[in-house]
Kinemage of the C-alpha trace (Angstrom):
@kinemage 1
@onewidth
@group {chain A} dominant
@subgroup {mainchain}
@vectorlist {calphas} color= white
{ca met a 1} P 108.527 -25.934 120.850
{ca asp a 2} L 106.963 -25.372 124.274
{ca arg a 3} L 105.248 -22.155 125.368
{ca leu a 4} L 108.120 -21.052 127.647
{ca thr a 5} L 110.678 -21.418 124.878
{ca arg a 6} L 108.491 -19.525 122.408
{ca ser a 7} L 107.976 -16.774 124.956
{ca gly a 8} L 111.709 -16.484 125.592
{ca leu a 9} L 112.498 -16.281 121.903
{ca ala a 10} L 109.815 -13.674 121.340
{ca gly a 11} L 111.260 -11.568 124.153
{ca leu a 12} L 114.725 -11.776 122.646
{ca met a 13} L 113.492 -10.871 119.173
{ca thr a 14} L 111.714 -7.739 120.424
{ca lys a 15} L 114.762 -6.386 122.245
{ca his a 16} L 116.212 -3.223 120.815
{ca pro a 17} L 119.900 -3.300 119.919
{ca ile a 18} L 122.383 -1.452 122.107
{ca leu a 19} L 124.727 0.687 120.037
{ca val a 20} L 128.382 0.561 121.121
{ca thr a 21} L 130.532 3.256 119.587
{ca gly a 22} L 134.239 2.521 119.824
{ca gly a 23} L 133.131 -1.095 119.798
{ca thr a 24} L 136.573 -2.404 118.839
{ca gly a 25} L 138.481 -0.160 121.259
{ca thr a 26} L 139.846 -0.668 124.760
{ca thr a 27} L 136.552 -0.296 126.617
{ca gly a 28} L 134.013 -0.864 123.837
{ca gly a 29} L 135.753 -4.083 122.846
{ca arg a 30} L 135.066 -5.323 126.368
{ca val a 31} L 131.527 -3.951 126.606
{ca val a 32} L 130.378 -5.822 123.490
{ca pro a 33} L 131.095 -9.411 124.676
{ca arg a 34} L 129.719 -8.649 128.135
{ca leu a 35} L 126.440 -7.462 126.652
{ca arg a 36} L 126.226 -10.456 124.331
{ca ala a 37} L 126.903 -12.817 127.225
{ca gln a 38} L 123.803 -11.345 128.898
{ca gly a 39} L 121.752 -11.990 125.781
{ca glu a 40} L 121.587 -8.356 124.718
{ca pro a 41} L 121.549 -7.594 120.980
{ca val a 42} L 124.507 -5.363 120.143
{ca arg a 43} L 125.293 -3.130 117.203
{ca val a 44} L 129.019 -2.369 116.944
{ca ala a 45} L 129.605 1.074 115.468
{ca ser a 46} L 132.635 1.115 113.177
{ca arg a 47} L 133.532 2.085 109.636
{ca ser a 48} L 133.842 -1.595 108.734
{ca gly a 49} L 130.598 -2.542 110.464
{ca glu a 50} L 127.160 -3.166 109.032
{ca pro a 51} L 125.822 -0.567 108.804
{ca ser a 52} L 128.994 1.470 108.477
{ca phe a 53} L 129.518 4.217 111.075
{ca asp a 54} L 131.999 7.060 110.833
{ca trp a 55} L 132.073 9.804 113.474
{ca leu a 56} L 133.234 12.295 110.847
{ca asp a 57} L 130.478 11.421 108.354
{ca arg a 58} L 127.122 12.439 109.794
{ca ala a 59} L 125.343 10.720 106.923
{ca thr a 60} L 126.217 7.373 108.618
{ca trp a 61} L 124.704 8.230 111.990
{ca asp a 62} L 121.047 7.509 111.296
{ca ala a 63} L 121.557 3.939 110.117
{ca ala a 64} L 123.676 3.159 113.177
{ca leu a 65} L 121.005 4.594 115.480
{ca asp a 66} L 118.034 2.952 113.760
{ca gly a 67} L 115.908 1.082 116.314
{ca val a 68} L 118.407 1.728 119.132
{ca lys a 69} L 117.224 2.612 122.637
{ca ala a 70} L 120.572 2.709 124.491
{ca val a 71} L 124.062 3.852 123.466
{ca tyr a 72} L 127.532 3.397 124.917
{ca leu a 73} L 129.130 6.566 123.649
{ca val a 74} L 132.913 6.752 123.267
{ca pro a 75} L 133.655 10.220 121.849
{ca ile a 76} L 136.313 11.036 119.312
{ca asp a 77} L 139.053 13.164 120.871
{ca gly a 78} L 139.567 16.571 119.370
{ca glu a 79} L 136.057 16.821 117.930
{ca leu a 80} L 132.934 18.373 119.425
{ca leu a 81} L 130.583 15.757 118.006
{ca thr a 82} L 129.038 14.317 121.159
{ca arg a 83} L 126.417 17.056 121.299
{ca pro a 84} L 125.088 16.783 117.730
{ca phe a 85} L 125.241 12.983 117.898
{ca thr a 86} L 123.305 12.897 121.171
{ca glu a 87} L 120.724 15.336 119.835
{ca arg a 88} L 120.212 13.169 116.759
{ca ala a 89} L 120.024 10.029 118.896
{ca val a 90} L 117.244 11.562 120.983
{ca glu a 91} L 115.356 12.575 117.831
{ca leu a 92} L 115.528 8.968 116.620
{ca gly a 93} L 114.198 7.506 119.883
{ca val a 94} L 117.251 6.692 122.013
{ca glu a 95} L 116.283 6.679 125.673
{ca arg a 96} L 119.587 6.081 127.486
{ca val a 97} L 123.211 7.041 126.928
{ca val a 98} L 126.293 5.973 128.879
{ca leu a 99} L 129.142 8.361 128.123
{ca leu a 100} L 132.840 7.572 128.482
{ca ser a 101} L 134.402 10.802 129.699
{ca gly a 102} L 137.639 11.313 131.623
{ca arg a 103} L 139.076 12.261 134.971
{ca gly a 104} L 139.512 15.941 135.735
{ca val a 105} L 136.659 17.293 133.621
{ca asp a 106} L 135.425 19.381 136.568
{ca val a 107} L 138.868 20.073 138.133
{ca pro a 108} L 140.269 23.560 137.392
{ca gly a 109} L 143.774 23.354 135.965
{ca tyr a 110} L 143.688 19.596 135.435
{ca ser a 111} L 144.464 19.847 131.731
{ca gly a 112} L 145.724 22.733 129.643
{ca glu a 113} L 143.271 25.055 127.956
{ca ala a 114} L 144.318 23.750 124.550
{ca asn a 115} L 144.011 20.056 125.457
{ca ile a 116} L 141.807 18.569 122.761
{ca ala a 117} L 140.490 15.650 124.803
{ca gly a 118} L 139.550 17.975 127.659
{ca ala a 119} L 137.360 20.129 125.417
{ca thr a 120} L 135.701 17.024 123.968
{ca his a 121} L 134.789 15.729 127.422
{ca val a 122} L 133.597 19.038 128.861
{ca asp a 123} L 131.171 19.650 126.008
{ca gly a 124} L 130.202 15.979 125.843
{ca glu a 125} L 129.205 15.802 129.484
{ca ala a 126} L 127.129 18.958 129.160
{ca ala a 127} L 125.455 17.516 126.073
{ca val a 128} L 124.259 14.307 127.698
{ca arg a 129} L 123.087 16.154 130.806
{ca asp a 130} L 121.086 18.505 128.601
{ca ser a 131} L 119.652 15.677 126.480
{ca gly a 132} L 116.474 15.066 128.462
{ca ile a 133} L 117.004 11.282 128.449
{ca ala a 134} L 118.524 8.908 130.982
{ca trp a 135} L 122.304 9.314 131.206
{ca thr a 136} L 125.297 7.966 133.078
{ca ile a 137} L 128.808 9.414 132.873
{ca leu a 138} L 131.990 7.394 133.426
{ca arg a 139} L 135.145 9.286 134.356
{ca pro a 140} L 138.056 6.840 134.429
{ca thr a 141} L 141.615 7.707 135.325
{ca trp a 142} L 144.521 6.328 133.241
{ca phe a 143} L 143.786 2.882 131.832
{ca ala a 144} L 146.035 0.084 133.087
{ca gln a 145} L 145.790 -1.266 129.542
{ca asn a 146} L 147.946 1.607 128.272
{ca phe a 147} L 150.866 -0.636 129.203
{ca ser a 148} L 149.632 -3.733 127.350
{ca glu a 149} L 147.635 -2.538 124.355
{ca gly a 150} L 147.803 1.244 124.348
{ca ser a 151} L 150.218 4.113 123.994
{ca phe a 152} L 152.907 2.677 126.296
{ca leu a 153} L 153.113 -0.818 124.789
{ca asp a 154} L 155.847 -0.249 122.214
{ca ala a 155} L 158.066 1.414 124.812
{ca ile a 156} L 157.496 -1.423 127.287
{ca leu a 157} L 158.462 -3.963 124.622
{ca ala a 158} L 161.557 -1.897 123.820
{ca gly a 159} L 162.525 -1.949 127.499
{ca glu a 160} L 162.349 1.772 128.236
{ca leu a 161} L 159.334 3.990 128.906
{ca arg a 162} L 160.202 7.694 128.662
{ca leu a 163} L 157.536 10.103 129.910
{ca pro a 164} L 157.244 13.567 131.486
{ca ala a 165} L 155.432 12.103 134.502
{ca gly a 166} L 158.133 12.777 137.086
{ca glu a 167} L 157.679 10.828 140.299
{ca gly a 168} L 153.932 11.323 140.329
{ca ala a 169} L 151.495 8.470 140.826
{ca ala a 170} L 148.261 7.405 139.150
{ca ser a 171} L 145.484 5.137 140.384
{ca phe a 172} L 145.338 3.115 137.157
{ca val a 173} L 141.936 1.574 136.438
{ca asp a 174} L 141.446 -1.742 134.666
{ca ala a 175} L 139.398 -1.435 131.476
{ca glu a 176} L 137.545 -4.592 132.532
{ca asp a 177} L 136.097 -2.591 135.423
{ca ile a 178} L 135.140 0.279 133.122
{ca ala a 179} L 133.320 -2.172 130.859
{ca ala a 180} L 131.540 -3.811 133.783
{ca val a 181} L 130.270 -0.442 135.003
{ca ala a 182} L 129.198 0.535 131.478
{ca val a 183} L 127.202 -2.681 131.034
{ca ala a 184} L 125.537 -2.242 134.410
{ca ala a 185} L 124.544 1.305 133.497
{ca leu a 186} L 123.209 0.188 130.109
{ca thr a 187} L 121.145 -2.739 131.365
{ca glu a 188} L 120.232 -2.142 135.017
{ca asp a 189} L 118.139 0.319 136.971
{ca gly a 190} L 119.687 2.669 139.506
{ca his a 191} L 122.445 4.276 137.447
{ca asp a 192} L 120.574 7.107 135.747
{ca gly a 193} L 121.944 10.563 136.528
{ca gln a 194} L 125.110 9.111 138.086
{ca thr a 195} L 128.660 10.275 137.411
{ca tyr a 196} L 131.046 7.470 138.291
{ca glu a 197} L 134.658 8.412 138.969
{ca leu a 198} L 136.602 5.215 138.233
{ca ser a 199} L 140.041 4.245 139.527
{ca gly a 200} L 141.965 1.272 140.788
{ca pro a 201} L 142.327 0.544 144.521
{ca arg a 202} L 145.818 2.101 144.879
{ca ala a 203} L 148.117 4.595 143.229
{ca leu a 204} L 151.431 3.662 141.618
{ca thr a 205} L 154.211 5.745 140.151
{ca ile a 206} L 155.156 4.956 136.564
{ca ala a 207} L 158.340 3.432 137.962
{ca asp a 208} L 156.276 1.196 140.274
{ca ala a 209} L 154.032 0.069 137.414
{ca val a 210} L 156.961 -0.679 135.126
{ca ala a 211} L 158.692 -2.614 137.921
{ca glu a 212} L 155.640 -4.835 138.383
{ca ile a 213} L 155.583 -5.617 134.673
{ca ser a 214} L 159.328 -6.258 134.676
{ca asn a 215} L 159.076 -8.635 137.646
{ca ala a 216} L 156.136 -10.518 136.142
{ca thr a 217} L 157.786 -11.010 132.753
{ca gly a 218} L 161.441 -11.310 133.722
{ca arg a 219} L 162.175 -8.587 131.177
{ca asp a 220} L 164.513 -5.674 131.864
{ca ile a 221} L 162.238 -2.624 131.645
{ca arg a 222} L 162.845 0.805 133.115
{ca tyr a 223} L 161.148 4.150 133.388
{ca val a 224} L 163.036 7.305 132.396
{ca pro a 225} L 161.442 10.564 133.608
{ca leu a 226} L 161.805 13.462 131.178
{ca ser a 227} L 161.016 17.132 131.398
{ca pro a 228} L 158.096 18.235 129.206
{ca gly a 229} L 160.559 20.030 126.915
{ca glu a 230} L 162.741 16.952 126.537
{ca phe a 231} L 159.692 14.805 125.820
{ca val a 232} L 158.342 17.154 123.147
{ca ala a 233} L 161.789 17.410 121.539
{ca glu a 234} L 162.084 13.615 121.368
{ca leu a 235} L 158.665 13.205 119.765
{ca thr a 236} L 159.176 15.969 117.219
{ca gly a 237} L 162.555 14.419 116.436
{ca gln a 238} L 160.675 11.211 115.616
{ca gly a 239} L 158.437 13.110 113.201
{ca trp a 240} L 155.501 14.035 115.424
{ca pro a 241} L 153.783 17.361 114.673
{ca ala a 242} L 154.726 19.838 117.416
{ca ala a 243} L 151.094 20.434 118.420
{ca glu a 244} L 150.447 16.713 118.931
{ca ala a 245} L 153.659 16.262 120.916
{ca glu a 246} L 152.785 19.191 123.163
{ca asp a 247} L 149.266 17.858 123.672
{ca tyr a 248} L 150.635 14.448 124.685
{ca ala a 249} L 152.974 16.106 127.193
{ca glu a 250} L 150.051 18.114 128.576
{ca ala a 251} L 147.922 14.967 128.881
{ca val a 252} L 150.600 13.327 131.036
{ca ser a 253} L 151.186 16.424 133.185
{ca pro a 254} L 148.454 15.719 135.787
{ca ile a 255} L 150.462 12.679 136.903
{ca arg a 256} L 153.587 14.806 137.342
{ca arg a 257} L 151.591 17.477 139.176
{ca gly a 258} L 150.107 15.000 141.660
{ca met a 259} L 146.538 15.237 140.359
{ca asp a 260} L 146.013 11.568 139.441
{ca ser a 261} L 146.970 9.746 142.641
{ca his a 262} L 143.620 10.001 144.442
{ca leu a 263} L 141.326 7.002 144.657
{ca ser a 264} L 137.739 7.080 143.424
{ca asp a 265} L 134.735 5.080 144.594
{ca gly a 266} L 132.855 4.674 141.316
{ca val a 267} L 133.511 0.954 140.817
{ca arg a 268} L 132.280 0.154 144.309
{ca arg a 269} L 129.245 2.441 143.963
{ca ala a 270} L 128.244 0.939 140.614
{ca leu a 271} L 129.137 -2.713 141.167
{ca gly a 272} L 129.271 -3.151 144.935
{ca arg a 273} L 132.811 -4.514 144.886
{ca arg a 274} L 136.427 -3.449 145.051
{ca pro a 275} L 138.118 -2.458 141.773
{ca arg a 276} L 140.653 -4.825 140.258
{ca asp a 277} L 144.216 -4.282 141.453
{ca phe a 278} L 147.066 -3.419 139.095
{ca thr a 279} L 148.888 -6.602 140.122
{ca asp a 280} L 145.931 -8.713 138.992
{ca tyr a 281} L 145.867 -6.827 135.695
{ca val a 282} L 149.592 -7.518 135.176
{ca lys a 283} L 149.176 -11.235 135.877
{ca ala a 284} L 146.363 -11.442 133.334
{ca ser a 285} L 148.297 -9.463 130.714
{ca val a 286} L 151.711 -11.155 130.750
{ca gly a 287} L 151.063 -12.599 127.304
{ca ala a 288} L 150.975 -9.099 125.834
{ca trp a 289} L 154.598 -8.554 126.792
{ca gly a 290} L 156.005 -12.080 126.635
{ca ala a 291} L 158.329 -13.632 129.193
{ca val a 292} L 162.078 -13.160 128.985
{ca gly a 293} L 163.541 -14.949 125.991
{ca glu a 294} L 160.281 -14.937 124.013
{ca arg a 295} L 160.955 -11.670 122.189
{ca ala a 296} L 164.028 -10.299 120.484
């Protein structure tokens, strides 16, 4: 083995692992392979991982953080755990955290006072800013992937998406762009202390988005706008707890109220390029929905 090869291997072996919480989720599941492709050692935090990690079991935190210097932190909605986790991470030697937050954290009236995700993000952002270590905050708008692997998928496959979004528009962001920004912030200089607002390059109504998917797949899919009351009644009729149904309706309300249509410059600021367009996302995701005749 020559000296250069030995030196390269030694450098790799001394690298500290990057901890990715939510490592099997929409963004974390894209951050992990990107980091590995760059030769970064990755520790995927999950209950089935090694070591096991459970947000709700603080006894699992230390093993997940052992030897880690950087963390991609995807919080658990409805819990105020980002602060104690970040404090423990700092105590154990973590030097950098990249936090996945959400749009509207600093916008009065964006989400209802009782919105569980909103409270998680507000306290989480304050926690990483107060941590004393390097931090970067990502604030994405609605994920485009909600249509192909998230909360809208079943409705899209059924041919009818029913939401209390009215005729409002959202500048859907591709999770691939979120992951690319996260990896840059974890591995490159120049992102510390930055809050990146992330969106796609244009805003679409839900009807527009559904029409693009319908045209690409040849499937008959339509959007049915509901009032918040109608939406909550439908979900509770399907067995949802009333509080969860009301929270879902509240989460969608910024679209209806025209608060999600603006475009953000975070992808360009972080990566120096234009964000991926919704049409490109649809073309790459057709397999998730199947072409006409492929599904019952």
